[in-house]
Phi, psi and omega in degrees: 000319179298319180297316179296325179296317179296319179298320180295319179296316180298315180296322179297318179296319178297318179298317181294321179295315178296321179297323178296319178296315179299319180298319178297317179296322178296322178297317179300314180298320178296319179297321179294318181297330179284350169089026176288150180277077186241123184298318183293322179294325177292321181293323181285339182283119180269117182269144178286135179283123181284136179292136179290147179265345177201182182299144180306318185301320183286339181270321193263343182232152180235023182231159174272347186295143176238140177249149174240124177259120178246132177236123180246125174267121192249143175301132187306326183271005182241008183300315180299317179296320180298315182296317179296315181295315185289330185305310182295314187287325177292319176297317183298315178294317181299322185268355182293124186293330184271345184278129185274037176215156178228152178279120178280315180189155182215131188217160165247150184276141177251318179226149186098232175296131183261156175055047178236150167241138181238124179236136176237123177250153174228146184239107184293334181264017173071212186293333176298321179291325177299316180296313180299319182295320178299319179293319179298315185291331177292340179258357183270100185296323179294320179291321178296324176292322175299316179298321179296313179294321181296326182298337179280350185251346185243156178265324174195170181208153177223157172216162178208154177257133188236156170240148180275142172293134182296322185290343185289327180082183180285143178299126179290149177288144181214155179286155178297165176099040182245151161266148179240143176242125173254109179258125185243130184238120174269112186265159171292136179306136179094002186247008185295319180293319178297320176302310182295320180299320180285319181288334177300329175269320184292333183297335180297335178281354183242015183260356189301316182259015183055032180280346179284124181257303183198156174228132184228159168225146186283145172245326176226124185130218178284105189285161186054040176243124181247139177238132172244129181247126183236155177234135179222150177289327178197173184290328178294318177294324175303314179300315182295317181295317181293323178292322182291338179299329182291347177266001180266140179299133174093345182292321180297323178292319179301314180294313184297322184273344180258336178304316180294347181275349190267132172267326184198150177211153175210167185224137172241131168262126192232151179247130180298138172282161182304328183276355188288129171296330175274108185262000000 
């Protein structure tokens, strides 16, 4: 009987503790329903994903342009050789009058993923230009020789085709001497439109220093993957700009409503290569 009494007391205590947790959550929900401007209440609030009415591409982008993101993982002792080799060939393709693509930017990673090169190309004529470019390069003997030499310097490579978010706008012109940050967000399937709707308002809190470069979402490759590209003069200024965003109206809502949509995220700090149009 004594043993049963102790078990009953323990179970009662567990029930009371659980009941206390439930009570706290109910209080939070009531507070949220009453409408206080509280970041935590927004974060705890799970919003229903709205069903899309048409293809993501037709809703989220207003351009025919297609971007290609290439990531090369390089042998640690061959980075210098890779940069020298690639510099000439990337410039040659970029400046070729008949080739329907241009180099948007080219970087090596400094923090985050190590021993990587990141290249972004853009095709103003969309997917037709992607097809034409592939055909041209298969006939370009100099480029094929470059690929052969490059293969001895890298361990693996990936690419994906991206579309730009309409709300991001055109990349602003900037003076040379920047660090670039590529922030990549793996979203839960079905949440891309909700992500864009929130960022279309939240981006206004990040335009003060023209640090916003571009925003993309994948169409071919790792799907429901979003990339945001930012430019900063240095890491200290990056810290100051990101902290000041929290004092801007609407930034807390953008963060609170988009954090639950993310499955995984990562950040690369990158240095422009000599051939990069983005300096």
